[in-house]
C-alpha positions in Angstrom: 19.5 -26.4 -19.3 19.5 -28.3 -16.4 17.4 -28.1 -13.3 20.4 -27.5 -11.2 21.3 -24.5 -13.8 17.8 -23.0 -13.7 17.9 -22.6 -10.1 21.1 -20.6 -10.3 19.9 -18.4 -12.5 17.0 -17.5 -10.9 18.2 -16.9 -7.6 20.8 -14.5 -9.1 18.0 -12.6 -10.5 15.8 -12.7 -7.0 19.5 -11.7 -5.4 20.0 -8.8 -7.9 16.6 -7.8 -7.7 16.4 -7.7 -4.1 19.6 -5.5 -4.5 17.5 -3.2 -6.3 14.7 -3.0 -4.7 16.7 -2.0 -1.5 18.6 0.8 -3.1 15.1 2.2 -4.4 13.5 1.8 -1.0 16.3 3.8 0.4 15.9 6.5 -2.1 12.1 6.7 -1.9 12.7 7.2 1.9 15.4 9.8 1.0 12.9 12.1 -1.0 9.6 11.1 1.1 7.6 9.7 -1.2 5.0 7.6 -0.2 5.1 4.4 -2.8 1.9 2.3 -3.8 1.8 -0.8 -6.0 -1.2 -2.5 -7.4 -1.1 -5.7 -9.0 -4.3 -8.2 -10.4 -5.2 -10.4 -13.2 -6.0 -8.6 -16.5 -9.3 -6.4 -16.7 -9.5 -6.7 -12.7 -9.4 -2.7 -12.8 -6.4 -1.5 -12.4 -6.2 1.6 -14.4 -9.9 2.8 -13.9 -9.1 2.3 -10.1 -5.8 4.1 -10.4 -7.1 6.9 -12.9 -10.0 7.8 -10.1 -7.6 8.1 -7.2 -5.0 10.2 -9.2 -7.9 12.1 -10.1 -9.0 12.7 -6.4 -5.3 13.1 -5.1 -4.1 15.5 -7.5 -5.7 18.6 -6.2 -4.0 18.3 -2.5 -1.1 15.8 -2.9 2.0 15.5 -5.6 1.2 12.6 -7.2 2.9 10.2 -10.2 2.5 7.3 -11.9 4.7 4.6 -13.5 2.1 1.8 -15.6 3.7 -1.6 -16.7 1.7 -3.3 -19.6 3.3 -5.9 -22.4 2.5 -3.7 -25.1 0.9 0.2 -26.4 1.0 3.3 -24.1 -3.2 3.5 -23.5 -3.1 2.9 -20.0 -0.3 6.0 -19.2 -2.4 8.1 -21.8 -5.9 7.3 -19.4 -3.9 8.1 -16.3 -2.5 11.3 -17.6 -6.0 12.9 -18.0 -5.8 13.4 -14.3 -3.3 15.9 -14.7 -0.7 14.2 -12.6 2.5 13.0 -14.6 2.4 9.9 -15.8 5.3 7.2 -17.6 4.3 4.0 -19.1 7.4 0.7 -19.0 6.5 -1.3 -22.0 7.7 -4.8 -20.8 7.5 -6.5 -24.2 7.4 -10.6 -23.8 8.0 -10.0 -19.9 4.9 -10.5 -17.8 6.1 -8.5 -14.8 7.8 -5.7 -13.7 11.2 -5.4 -11.7 13.4 -2.7 -9.8 15.9 -2.3 -12.4 12.9 -1.1 -14.6 11.6 1.2 -12.4 14.8 2.5 -11.7 15.3 3.0 -15.3 11.8 4.7 -15.7 12.1 7.4 -13.0 14.9 8.9 -14.8 15.1 12.7 -14.3 12.1 12.7 -11.8 12.5 14.8 -8.8 11.2 12.2 -6.3 11.7 14.7 -3.2 8.9 16.5 -5.4 6.3 14.3 -5.4 4.4 13.0 -2.0 2.7 9.7 -3.8 4.4 7.5 -6.4 1.8 5.1 -8.2 3.3 1.9 -9.8 0.4 -0.1 -11.7 2.0 -3.6 -12.3 1.4 -6.1 -15.6 -2.2 -7.4 -15.2 -0.8 -10.6 -13.6 -1.0 -13.0 -10.6 2.2 -15.5 -10.8 5.4 -13.4 -11.9 4.9 -10.2 -9.9 4.7 -12.2 -6.6 8.6 -12.3 -6.4 9.7 -9.2 -7.6 10.1 -6.4 -5.0 9.7 -3.1 -6.6 10.4 -1.2 -3.2 7.4 -0.4 -2.5 5.7 1.0 0.5 2.0 -0.6 0.4 1.3 -3.4 -2.7 -2.4 -3.4 -3.1 -3.5 -6.9 -4.8 -6.5 -6.4 -6.9 -9.5 -9.1 -7.1 -12.7 -8.1 -9.3 -16.2 -9.5 -8.3 -16.4 -11.1 -11.7 -13.4 -13.3 -11.2 -15.0 -15.4 -8.8 -14.6 -16.4 -4.5 -11.9 -19.0 -5.5 -9.0 -16.5 -7.1 -6.9 -15.9 -4.0 -6.8 -20.1 -3.2 -5.8 -20.4 -7.0 -3.0 -17.7 -6.6 -2.1 -17.8 -2.8 1.5 -16.3 -3.2 0.7 -12.7 -4.8 -2.0 -12.3 -1.6 0.5 -13.4 0.9 2.8 -10.5 -0.4 0.4 -8.2 -0.4 -0.3 -5.4 2.3 -4.2 -4.7 1.2 -6.6 -6.7 -0.8 -9.4 -4.7 -2.8 -12.5 -6.5 -4.4 -13.5 -4.3 -7.6 -16.2 -3.6 -9.3 -18.6 -4.2 -6.0 -21.1 -2.8 -8.6 -21.4 -6.1 -10.9 -21.4 -8.2 -7.4 -25.2 -8.9 -7.7 -25.1 -9.9 -11.6 -21.9 -12.0 -11.3 -23.8 -13.7 -8.3 -20.3 -13.6 -6.5 -20.5 -14.7 -2.7 -18.6 -11.6 -1.1 -18.2 -13.2 2.6 -16.7 -16.9 0.6 -14.2 -14.3 -1.1 -13.8 -12.4 1.6 -12.7 -15.9 3.7 -10.9 -17.1 0.8 -8.2 -14.2 1.2 -8.2 -14.4 4.8 -7.4 -18.2 4.4 -4.3 -17.2 2.5 -3.6 -14.0 4.1 -4.9 -14.1 7.8 -5.2 -10.5 9.3 -5.0 -8.7 5.7 -6.9 -5.6 5.4 -9.6 -5.9 2.9 -11.3 -3.1 0.9 -14.5 -3.4 -1.1 -14.6 -0.7 -3.7 -16.3 0.3 -7.0 -15.0 3.2 -9.1 -18.0 3.4 -11.3 -20.5 4.1 -8.3 -17.8 5.6 -5.9 -18.5 3.1 -3.1 -15.7 2.6 -1.0 -13.2 5.2 -2.8 -13.6 7.5 0.1 -12.2 4.9 2.8 -9.8 4.0 0.0 -8.3 7.0 -0.6 -7.6 7.6 3.6 -5.7 4.3 3.3 -3.0 5.2 0.6 -2.8 9.0 2.0 -2.1 7.5 5.7 0.6 9.1 7.4 1.6 10.9 4.0 1.9 14.7 4.5 1.5 17.0 1.5 5.1 18.9 0.7 2.5 21.4 -1.6 -0.7 22.2 -1.5 -2.1 23.2 -4.8 -5.6 23.7 -3.5 -8.1 23.8 -0.4 -9.3 20.5 0.7 
């Protein structure tokens, strides 16, 4: 396939995704559901973080999650332990989610019955950057074992994110990461981005993250007192 033809095909794919994402965003808005996506490299702690968030939120907010992976439904099974509705998107050889995958997997879910919908993307810092999923908020995660230069190596995903989450804070000393250098590199790529530091294992920073994701979200039904 010639280079001009490849560019044409890519433009068509991106245009179709943008149209699908716009339709999804309008659908989410009509339903009054706040949609938050998570993206990171493999092993940065997306599923663990989301599992803790769902467990914290589930008593007072109606939450649900879609989780993408190349194979297996292991992550969906983990997240379902929170009691929240969860559906797996198995992509096979595709290294990202797109808006049409999200739309198909929503299926018969009544979105107006949810306050918050989380979308966990496939572990990859390249492909997901180009695909809008109709989300309100995109979180990009980088773990302390990955080192300080990850934002410089993958600037596009940080540029498309609304919030940068530094995960596995409890391993910062053991890995020897320079947290200030990591934050400077994030700021260098995406000036002014909100940066949160968390450890799902110890709970450090989780309350602040909890407040961030529910900001402006008024629960339709409270299942229990706070």
